[in-house]
N, C-alpha and C positions, 0 to 999 in steps of 0.2 A: 504493499498499499504505499509506503513511504517512497518508492520510487516514482510514483506517478506524479511528485514534486520536479522533475527532471524538466529542464526548460528545452522544450524541444528544437527551440530557435536559436538555443545557446551556444557558446563555444563550446570547443571538446573539453578545454578546463571548465566551463561551467558545469558540464553533465557530468563529469567524473565528481566536482565537488558534491553535486547532487547525489551520485551513486555513495560515496563515502559517508555523506549524512545519514543516508538511510541505513547503511552498514553500521554506523554507529550506535543509530538507535537500536540495533539488535545486540550489539555488544552492552549497552546498559541495561536493555531488558533481560540479558542473560547475566547480568552484574559481571561482566567481565571488563574491569577497570585497572587502572594501574596510576603509581603516583608520578608527580611531573619530574621528570629526569633532570639529573643535574646540569646537563649540556641544554637544555630546552633554551633558556634564555641567549647563550650563544648562537643560536640556529637562527633564533628569530631576529637577532641583530645582525648576520650575516647575510639573512634574506633582505631585511631592510636598507643595508648598505648597497647590496644587488639593485633593490627598485630604484634607489635614487641616482645609482651610477646610468641606469638606463633613462629615466628621468634627464638627467644631466644632458645626455646624447641627444635626447630630444629636444630640449630647450637649446643647444647649439645648433641645431639644423633649422628649427624653428625662426630663430635671430638670423641666421644665415639666409634665409629664402625671405623674410622681412627686408631685410638690408637690399637684396638683388630684384626683388619682385615684390614691393610694397603694396599694389594693388591688389595682391591676394588675400590681404586682410579682411576684407569684405566678402569674399567667397569662401573663405576657411576661416572661421573663428577661433578654432583651436591653436593658431599662429599667435594670438594674442593673449591666451590663458597662461598663468603663472604655472611653473611646476611645483607643487607642493614639497616644501621643506628643502628644495634646495637653493640655499640661502649663500650668500656670499661667504659667510664663514665657513660654511660646508663644503665649498666648492674648493676654497683653500686647502683644506683639511684634505679632502679628495685628492687632490692634484699633488700634494706634498706625500702623501702615502703612495702614489702612483711613482712617485719618483723612487721611493725607496725602492718598491717592489720591480723596478727597471734597473736598479743597480744589482739586486739579487739575481735576475735573471740574467743579467749581462756576465756575472762572474761564472754562474753556472754554465752557460751556453761555451763561455771560454774553456772552461774547465772539461766539459764535455769533449769539445771539439780537439783538445790538447790530448785528451785520453785516445781519440781515434787516430789521432795523426802518430802517435806513439806506437800503439799496435799496429799500422800499418807501416811503419817504418820511416814514415814523412816528417819533413822538419815541421817543428811545432809554430805554433801561431806566438807572434812576438808580444810582449807584454805591453809594447808601446799601444798597440791596438785596443788592449782593455782600458788601460789608461784614458786614451783620447776617446772612449765612449762613454766612460765614470765622468771627465772632465765636461762633456756635452750634456749629462746629468745634472752634474752642479752648478752650471752654468742655468738651467731651465730651473732648478730650485731656487737659486737667487731670484730670478728673475719674477717667479709664483710668490716670494716672500717680500720682494718690493711693490709688488703689485702692478707691474708692467708685462707680466706674460700674457698672451692671447692667443686660447686653443682654438685647433682648428676642427671645423665640422668633420663628423666621421663620413666623408662621402668624397668622391673625385671633384678636384675643382672644376672640371668643366661639364657637371653633371646638369642636366637639366630640370627646369622647376617640376616637371612630371615625375623624375627620379627622385627627386628630393622630398615630394610630397607622397610618393609610393614607401620610400624610408622612412618615412613620419610614420604612415598607417602601420607598419610591420614593427617600427618600435612601441608604437600604442598598442598593439596586440600583445607583446613581450611583456609590456608596463601591466596589462589585464592578467595574463597567465600568472604573473609574479605575485600580483596581488591577491588570487583566488589561492596560490601555494601557501601565503602567508595567511589567509583565513583559514584555510584547511590544516595547518600546522597547529594554529592556536586552538582550534576547536577539539583537535584530537590528542591534545596533550595528556589527555587522563584515560585514554581509551586506546584499547590494543586491536586493531582493525584487521590486521592479518589473522588473528585468531578466529573472531567472527565469521569472517569472510569464507576461509578454509572448512572451520569446523561446525558453524551454524547454519549457514544459509547455502542451500541447494544450487549447486554450480549453475542449473539450468536455469536460475530465475537470473543469475549474471550473466549467460549466454543470450539467452533472450532480449535482455535489455541491450547490449551491447548492439545487437542486430536492429534492434526497433528505432535505437537514436544513433546508430553509425559512429560507433565508438570501436577502435579496433582492439580485440580481446586480449590484446598483449599488454594492454593500457590496465586491464584487472588480474589478468592470470599472466603470471611469467611463464617461461618453457616448461620448466619441471611440473607447474600446476596445471598445464595445458596437458601435458601429457598423463597426469594422473586423474585428470576429467573428461577424457577422450569420449567416454560414454556420453556426455553430455552437451557434448559441441554441435550435435545435428539438429537440434531444437529450433524452432523458426521464431520469427520476431513476435508471434502472437500467444507463444507457450504460455500457460499461466499456471502457478503450482497448484 
């Protein structure tokens, strides 16, 4: 009955959220709950960071598009909408954090490349190469701290306005999916969904739901479970328990 709340015209992520909400009702009914894990808050923080990072990318594209084609503002109101929580302070912290990540990536790549060269008996990369990369990152970091750094939008410089709009739409879809993921993570913090899905719910219900709402079965059952429930895979979308 809970599966009837699935939005027929929703995104795949929204449909899966509805499925998991129905699943959670089963888990609660069967009293299969758990305490909040120690790492829960860290997981939520990482999701929030990922969400803001994508919002920031969308902001860069919107600002760029308004700069090169301001007339589009009337036709596409989203271009004027502010990105929640993407403040100047957050942007600065985000850019500085990226500098540190880029340093670590540069060092690890340098080490990996030299390991490969060493195994192949080839000359090693010179230390000057890494030093030059790190110096460029240091220069970027200094510019960020001074407030003079200008970030580039995540798209080719010669991209058409249609391509930029398409990229903005794709980022909006990603944002929607991350927001659903955030809601789902929070709502399920005290519920063991996998247990109820595997042990309490007839898999034919899940299979029929997938077919009815056009959701790939692998989004619900992994390969091991699909092999375990082969007997349930042939039901049609109208099958009922």
